[in-house]
N, C-alpha and C positions, 0 to 999 in steps of 0.2 A: 590384322585380320583382313582376309579378302572379303568381297561383297557377298560371298556364299557362306561366310562364317567359318570356313576351314583356315587352319593356319598356312602361312606362306611356306612354301618348300623351296630348296635349291639355295644359290647364291643371291646375295643382295646386289641390285643394280645400282652401284653407287660410283661408277667410274665415268667422269665426264670427258669431255674432248682434251681439254688442257691437261687433265691427270694422266690421260693415256698418253699424250705427246711426251709428258715428262717421264712416265713409265718407261717408254721405249728409248727415249734419249738417255735416260739415267742407265738403262741396262746395255745400251750400245756404247756410250760416251764415258770414257775413263778408265775402268779397271784393267782392261786389256793393254791399252797403250802405256799405263802407268807402269805396268810391270814387263811388258814384252818388247817395247821398242828397242831395247838393247839387243835382243836376240835377232831382231830384223835386221839391225846394222850389221850384226856379224854374218849374215847371209848375204845381204844385198849392198853392203858398204854404204855410201851415201845416197843411193837411190831409194831411200825408204819411202819418199814422197811418191814415187812411182809405184812402188808395191801397194801402198795405200789406194792409189787410184784404181789399180787393177782390182783390188779386192772390193772396193765400193761398187763398181760396175757389176762384179759377179753378185754380190748381195742384193743390188738393186734389182736384178734379173728375177731372182727368187722371190724378192718382195712383192713383185707384181702378181705372182701366183697366190701368195698368201692374202693379198687385198681382195682377190675374187672369192676365194674359198672362204675365208673368215666372215665376209659379208653374205655370201650364199648360204652358208651353214653355220650360223653364230652358235657354236656349241663348245662347251668345255670338253677338252679331249684333243682339240686341234687336229694335228696332222694324223693321228689314229683314225679319227672320224672319216677324214678325206680318203685315207687308204681303204678303209672298209667300203665305203660308198662306190669308190672306183674299181677295186679289184674283187670285192665280194669274197675275200678270204680271211677268216678270223686270225689265221697265223700272220699273214702279212700286215693286218691292222695292228695285232699285238705288237709284232716286232719293230713296226714304225713308232708306235707309242712308247715301247720299252726303250728304244734307241734314244728317243727325245727325252725320256726320263733319266736314262743313264747319263746323257750328256749334262743335263742339269745338275745332278749330283757330282758328277767328275769335275765340272765347272766350279762348282761351290768349294769343292775340296782343293783345287788349284788356287782359287782366290784366298783361301784360308791361309795357305802357304805364302802367298804374295803379302798378305796382311802382316805376317811375322817376320818378313825379310828386313832389308835395309832401312825401310822407311820407319817401321817399329824400333829399329836398332838405333835410331837418333835419340830415343828416349829411354828404352828399356832393354836390357840385356837378359832375355828370357829364353828357355828352351823352345825351339820352334814348334815341335809337335804339340806339347801341352797347350801352348798359347793358341794354336791353330783350332784344337778341339773346343778350348773355352770360347773362342770366338764364334764358332758354329753354334754353340749353345745360345749365345746372346741373339743371333740371327734368328734362330727357331723362335725364341720367346716374342721377338718383335712381329714375326710373321704370324704367329698364333694370336697375337694381340687384336688383329682386325685388318680388313682389306683397305679400308679408308684411311686407318691410322698408318698402316704400312706404307701405303702411296703418299701420304702427307709427310712421312719421314723421307720418302723417296724425293719429294720436292725439295725439301731442305738439303739433302745430300746432294742432290743433282746441281743445286746452285753452287754449293761449296766446290764440288769437284770440277764443275766447269770453270769457275773462277781460277783454280789452279792451273788448268791447261791455258786459259787466258793469259794468266801471269807469264807462263813460260813463252807464250807467243810474243807478249810485249817485251819481256826481257831479252829475248833472242833477237827481235827487230831492233831494239835499242842498241845491243851489241854490234849488229850488222851495220846500223847508221853510223856508229863511232869508229867503224873500221876496224873492230876488234873481233870479227869473226872472219873465217875463210870460206866464201861462198863456193870455192871449188870443192869444198868437202861435201856439199850437197849433189855433186856430180861425179863423185869418186866411184868408179866401177869397182866390183869385188875382183879379188885376185884369184887366178887359178881356175877360173870357170867362165862361162859364156854369160854376158849380161842378162839375157832373157831367162836363162834357166835360174840364174840367181834371184832375179827379180820374182819370177813364178814361185820359187820356194819361200821367198820372204812374204810374197802375197798370201801363202797358206797361213802364216802366223798372223799377218794383217787380218785375215778373215775372221780369226778368233776375235778380234776388236770389233767387228761389225756384228757378229752374231749376237743374239739377244732380241732382235726385233721379232723373231719367231715365238718367242715365249708369250708375247702379247695375244697370240691366237687363243691361249687358254684363259684369257679373260673375256672371251666373247660374250659369256652369260651375264657378265657384270658391267658391261658397257652399255650406256644409254645411246639409243639410236646409232646403233653399229654400223649399219649400211652407210650412213654419211660421215660418221665421225672417223671410223677406223682408217680409211685410206688416206685422208688428210693427215692424221696424226702419224701414220707410218712413213710416209714419203718425206714429210717435212722433217721428222726426227732423223732419218737416215741421211738426208741432204745436209742438215746441220751438222752432224757428227761427221760427214765426209769432209766438209770444207775445214774443220778443226784439225782432223787428222793430217790432211795433205799439208796444211800450213806446218803442223809440228814435224811432219817428215822432211819438210824442206829445212826448216830452221835448225832443228836439233843437231844434225850432222855438219852443219855449217859452223856451229858454235862449239860443239865437242867433237873430237875426231871420232870417225865411226869405230875405230879399234877400241878406244876409251868406252864408248857407249856399250860396246859388246861385253865389256868386263864387268859392268855395274848391274846390280840387281834394282837400283833406283835411278835408271837412266835420265829421267826428268829432273831429278834432284841435281845432276851434274851441270845442267843448264843453269839452274838457280845459283850454284856456288860459283860458276864461271862468271856470273854478273857481278860478284863482289859484295852483294847485298845481305844484310844481316837477317834473312828470312828463312834459311834451310830447315829450321824446325817447325815454322809455320807451314812450310810447303809440304814437310813430311806429314803433318796432321791432315792436310787437304788431300793427300795421296791415299791415306789410311781411310779417310771418309769415302773416296772414290771406289776403292776396293771393297769396303764393307757394303756399299750400296750395290754394287754388282752382285756380291753374295747374296744379299737380301731379295733382290729382284729374281734372281736365278732359282732361289729356293721358293719364292712365291709361284713361279712357274711349276717347278717340280711337284709341290705339293698339290697344286690345283690339277695337274695332269694325272697324278696318281689317283686322286679323288675321282675325276671324271672316268678313268678306266675301271675303277672298281664299281662305280655306278653301273657300267655296262657289263660287269661279271668277267672282266679281263683280269682283274687283280682281286685279291681276297676282299670280301664285302666289308669287313671292318674299316678298310682305308676309306670308305665312303661316308663314315661318321663326322659330324661337324660338332664343334664345341658348342653347348646349349645357349650361352648367352653371347658369345663373339661371334657365332655363324662362321667361323673358319675351320678348314678341314684339319683338325686336331691330329687325328690317328696318321694322316698321310705326312703331316710335318714331322712327327716324331720318327717315322720309319725312314724318310728321305734324309733327314738329319743324321740319323745313326749310319746310314750307308756312306754319306759324304765324310763322317768322321773316319770311317775305316780306311776310305781312300786316302784321305790327308796324312793318315799315320803311316801309309805304305808307299806314297807315290813322290814323284818330283814334279815341279811347276810346269816345265817345258814339255814333258812326256804328257801330263794330263790336259794341258792346253791343246796340245796336238791330237789326242785321242777325243777330245770334245768336237773339234772340227771334223774328224772322220766319222764319227757318230751322226753328227748333224748332216754330213754329206749324203748319208743314206736316207735321212729324213727329207732332205731338200730334193733328192732325186725321185723319191716316192710322190712328194707334193707337187712337183713339176710335171710328172706324168699324170697325176690324178687330175690336174686342172684341165689337160686336154681330153681325158677319157669322160670327165663329167660335164663337158660342154653340151651334150644332148639331155642332160638332166635339167628340167625346168623346175623353178621354184615360183611360189605366189608372192613374191616380195622384189622390190628393185634391189640390185646389188652391182658392185663394181664388176667391170668386165675388162680382162687385160687383152691387148693384141696377142694373137697366136704366136707371134714369132718370139715373145719374150720367154714363154716356158721352154720353147725349144732351144734357144740360146742358153737358158740356165741349165738344162740338161748337159748340154755340151761343157759348159763351165764346171760342173759337178765332176764329169768324167775326167777333165783335165786335172783337178785338183786331186782326184783319187791317185793319180800317177805320182804325186809329191810326198805320199805318206811313206814312213819308214816301218821296218818290220815290227819293232816293238809296240808301235801304235796299233797296227793290225791285230797284234796278239792280244792286247788289253781290250780293245774294242770286241774281238771275237769271243774273249772269256764272257764279257758282260752280256753279250748277245746269246751265248750259249745258255747262260743262266736264265735269260728270258725265254728260251725255248722250253726249258725244263719247267719253269714256272707255267707256261701256258699249257703244257701237256697236263700238268697237275689240276689246273683250273678247269680243263675241258673234261677231265674224268670225274671231278668232285661236283661241278656245278652244270655241266652240259650245255655250255655257252654255245648258243646257235649262230650260224653264219650271218644272220641280218641284225644281230644285237645293237651294233653301232648305227647301222643305216636307218632303222625304222623308228628308233625311239627318240621321241623329241624332248627337249629340255622342259622341265617343270619348274619355271621360275615365276612365282605368283608375287614376288616382292614388289611393293610399291616403288615408283620411280622417285619419290621424294626422299630426303635425307632423314626424315624422322625416324627415331628408333623404334622397333617393335617391342611389345611388352614381353614379359618372360615367356609366357605360354606360347605366343607366336613365334618366339625365337627358337622353339624346339623342333628338330627335324621329324 
């Protein structure tokens, strides 16, 4: 209970700096590289490390914008809040939020398919789609359990998935030191295309491995001392992931020929097998944990974003309901999981991953423009301030990556956004959501900042 005797409302402030760092690192590090480094080698040849470097720079540029806006407007709803404040258009705000939400569920669908690929095949021969659907149900149950419990599970899984990537780096370095690797493989240019076109195309896939940092914006109402904690956690997590990815991008094609990597759905497993150690099953378990962690963190974001948008009247009101005891957005978890299951049953991994990037590029473009527009908006607390050149360069990077997308990915993203337009029109007609709904409503988080659980009465919304 608060000092006024009223029950606390909103989400629990239970996310500390270390938990936030591990949340971002766990969301960025692991899932994409475990599943897609082979696709990158098929496009960029041995220059995978260069593609990772390009993608890291592009991700960092947009991260600067998020660092400013999250600390300036610490609200669940993230990019949709920033779009509404900057452009004062309910349609733009809704589409930005809906694109983010769609990217989350599409990503989770793709990761569920990655989970049931060659890594799971080391143990079980199961039909991919039913296994993917069962996987998403388990992720939903963990998500509904609670934010602290979910992030504690993330801590364990992040340590496990990081150990798998470190294992690949150590084994690859060992093979290079023994002269059993071909360093020229890491400099093998792709055939039948220019180097920079190939690297840029591969960087689009690599960008999927870095996205995930933006999901942390939707935990803003659950982070303690967000203005100080968030930038530190964000940049340190991205830098850590970048170093690991670039090392992997150099070592992997040196140990396994890029053509062989391109043909494998478990490319990092090929490095472990090349070392001749009897640990492929152990590594497959680590890879499965990495993919599961990515899916969990993505669905945490999607459910919180749906919760935040429903609270602003941009999505149906029932999505703003929380579970009485767990204080998690139960209705939003159910709906986002159901949509992810539909996409998993109808899509392919590489197409889903590329569509995620396309949807997020729309979100990032909006956020980078918003940070420039909102410079004149003053707030009554200290916050991070990015150099003006960063969002400008980020806008250019987004436009460049747009040119690398294929027609089928534009089609799927267009269908999802068209559904968003229909939902928005229905909500406008039925609820009369007004232009400043997102801009003027402040979060109502009266949760104590300690870790003590509330009683049952206080836990009810």
